[in-house]
C-alpha positions as CSV (number, residue, x, y, z in Angstrom):
1,D,-167.0,251.2,-123.5
2,I,-167.0,252.8,-119.8
3,F,-167.7,256.4,-121.6
4,K,-170.9,255.1,-123.2
5,L,-172.5,253.1,-120.3
6,P,-174.0,255.9,-118.9
7,E,-175.7,256.8,-121.9
8,L,-177.1,253.1,-122.3
9,L,-178.2,253.3,-118.7
10,A,-179.8,256.5,-118.9
11,R,-181.7,255.8,-122.2
12,E,-183.2,252.5,-120.7
13,T,-184.2,253.9,-117.6
14,N,-185.3,256.9,-119.4
15,K,-183.4,258.9,-116.9
16,I,-180.5,261.6,-116.9
17,C,-177.3,260.2,-115.7
18,V,-174.1,262.4,-114.1
19,F,-170.9,261.1,-115.1
20,L,-168.7,262.1,-112.0
21,I,-164.5,262.3,-112.9
22,D,-162.7,263.1,-109.8
23,E,-159.0,264.3,-110.5
24,F,-159.9,264.7,-114.1
25,P,-156.4,265.9,-115.4
26,T,-154.7,263.1,-114.5
27,I,-156.0,261.3,-117.4
28,I,-153.4,263.1,-119.4
29,E,-150.9,261.4,-117.6
30,Y,-151.9,258.1,-118.9
31,E,-150.5,256.8,-122.4
32,N,-152.3,258.3,-125.2
33,G,-154.4,260.3,-122.0
34,K,-154.6,263.6,-124.6
35,N,-156.4,261.0,-126.9
36,L,-158.8,259.7,-124.5
37,V,-159.8,263.2,-123.8
38,E,-160.7,263.9,-127.5
39,Y,-162.7,260.5,-127.9
40,M,-164.6,261.5,-124.4
41,R,-165.3,264.4,-125.9
42,T,-166.4,262.5,-129.4
43,I,-168.8,260.2,-127.2
44,Y,-170.4,263.4,-125.3
45,E,-171.5,265.1,-128.3
46,N,-173.5,262.1,-129.2
47,Q,-175.1,261.7,-125.6
48,N,-178.3,263.1,-125.0
49,H,-178.9,261.7,-121.4
50,V,-175.5,261.9,-120.1
51,I,-174.0,265.3,-117.9
52,Y,-170.6,265.1,-117.1
53,C,-169.3,266.4,-113.9
54,I,-165.3,266.8,-113.9
55,A,-163.5,267.8,-110.9
56,G,-159.7,268.9,-110.2
57,S,-158.0,269.9,-107.1
58,E,-155.3,271.8,-109.3
59,K,-157.0,274.9,-110.9
60,K,-153.7,275.1,-113.5
61,T,-154.3,271.8,-114.8
62,M,-157.7,271.8,-115.0
63,E,-157.4,274.8,-117.3
64,A,-155.0,273.0,-119.1
65,V,-156.6,269.9,-119.7
66,A,-160.4,270.8,-119.6
67,L,-161.3,274.5,-120.0
68,G,-158.2,276.3,-122.3
69,S,-159.1,277.1,-125.6
70,T,-157.3,274.2,-126.6
71,S,-158.6,271.3,-124.7
72,P,-161.5,269.2,-126.5
73,F,-164.1,270.2,-123.8
74,Y,-163.4,274.0,-124.3
75,K,-166.6,276.1,-123.2
76,Q,-168.6,272.8,-122.6
77,F,-168.7,273.4,-118.7
78,I,-169.6,275.7,-116.0
79,T,-166.6,276.4,-113.5
80,K,-167.4,276.3,-110.0
81,E,-164.6,277.0,-107.3
82,I,-165.2,275.1,-103.8
83,L,-163.8,277.5,-101.5
84,A,-163.6,277.2,-97.7
85,L,-167.0,276.8,-95.9
86,D,-167.6,279.8,-93.1
87,R,-167.9,278.5,-89.1
88,K,-171.7,278.6,-89.4
89,S,-171.7,276.3,-92.6
90,M,-169.2,274.0,-91.1
91,E,-171.4,273.6,-88.3
92,I,-174.4,272.9,-90.1
93,F,-172.3,270.3,-92.5
94,L,-171.3,268.4,-89.0
95,R,-174.8,268.6,-87.1
96,D,-176.6,267.4,-90.4
97,N,-174.0,264.3,-90.9
98,L,-173.5,263.5,-86.8
99,K,-176.7,263.3,-85.8
100,E,-176.0,260.7,-82.9
101,I,-173.1,262.8,-81.4
102,E,-173.5,265.9,-79.5
103,I,-170.6,268.6,-80.4
104,T,-169.9,271.4,-78.4
105,E,-169.1,275.2,-79.1
106,D,-165.3,274.6,-78.2
107,A,-165.0,271.4,-80.2
108,M,-166.3,273.2,-83.3
109,D,-164.1,275.9,-82.7
110,M,-161.3,273.6,-82.6
111,I,-162.6,271.6,-85.8
112,Y,-162.4,274.8,-87.6
113,R,-159.3,275.9,-86.3
114,Y,-157.8,272.9,-87.6
115,T,-159.7,272.7,-91.1
116,R,-159.6,276.7,-91.5
117,G,-163.2,275.4,-93.0
118,L,-161.7,273.3,-96.1
119,P,-164.2,270.7,-97.1
120,Y,-162.0,268.3,-97.9
121,Y,-160.3,268.7,-94.3
122,I,-163.7,268.6,-92.5
123,N,-165.0,265.6,-94.4
124,L,-161.8,263.6,-93.4
125,I,-162.5,264.9,-89.6
126,G,-166.1,264.2,-89.6
127,I,-165.5,260.5,-90.9
128,A,-162.6,260.3,-88.1
129,I,-165.2,261.6,-85.5
130,E,-168.3,258.8,-86.9
131,N,-165.2,256.0,-86.8
132,R,-164.8,256.8,-83.3
133,K,-167.9,257.9,-81.6
134,E,-168.1,254.4,-79.6
135,K,-165.1,256.0,-77.5
136,L,-167.0,259.5,-76.8
137,Q,-168.5,259.8,-73.0
138,N,-172.3,259.8,-73.6
139,G,-172.1,260.6,-77.4
140,L,-170.8,264.1,-76.5
141,L,-167.7,265.2,-78.8
142,N,-165.5,268.1,-76.8
143,A,-162.1,269.7,-77.5
144,Q,-160.4,267.0,-75.9
145,A,-162.1,264.5,-78.0
146,V,-161.6,266.4,-81.5
147,E,-157.7,266.9,-80.4
148,D,-157.8,263.1,-79.7
149,V,-159.6,262.3,-82.7
150,I,-157.1,264.2,-84.9
151,L,-154.2,263.1,-83.4
152,N,-155.3,259.3,-83.7
153,F,-156.1,260.5,-87.4
154,L,-152.7,262.0,-88.0
155,K,-151.0,258.8,-86.4
156,Q,-153.1,256.6,-88.8
157,E,-153.3,258.5,-92.1
158,G,-150.4,260.7,-91.9
159,S,-148.2,258.1,-91.1
160,L,-149.5,256.4,-94.6
161,Y,-149.4,259.5,-96.4
162,Y,-145.7,260.2,-94.9
163,S,-144.6,256.6,-95.9
164,E,-145.6,257.1,-99.2
165,E,-143.9,260.3,-100.1
166,F,-140.7,259.2,-98.2
167,E,-140.5,256.2,-100.3
168,K,-140.3,258.7,-103.3
169,L,-137.4,260.4,-102.3
170,P,-134.0,259.7,-103.5
171,N,-131.6,257.7,-101.3
172,T,-129.5,260.4,-99.8
173,E,-132.6,262.5,-98.7
174,K,-134.0,259.5,-96.9
175,H,-131.0,259.1,-94.8
176,I,-131.1,263.1,-94.0
């Protein structure tokens, strides 16, 4: 029913509905995942007001599940690879989204050095900066403040990520 709902809503409101699915290839990991993808395609063929937008972080699995010649969605999507931003684009993105914060050039340089222009990391650091803006002196983000934000972020998020990965290890590797 969840795959039919966008068409119903779009038809009722006389709009086009964009149906976004992130990490699309993980559907296959579920029981009957391949059947679900085939069922989605069948539903999609009868939809007139819905556009599917799927995403996945691994190109190989996206090709196997959604883009390859054996996939039910073969030749149904336009492929866009999201690449790293250049420094100027990163700066525009951050200044547009962190309007209340004055960001120095050395802070921008440091953010770019840490993120290497990858949108996912720029967004994470931007959120971390936004969450700590009250701690900035006079709303100014300099290199030292960026370093503090990143270290704090790594302590919180990195610790959580590390704990999850650590629990997946066999006991002998945990001991080491």
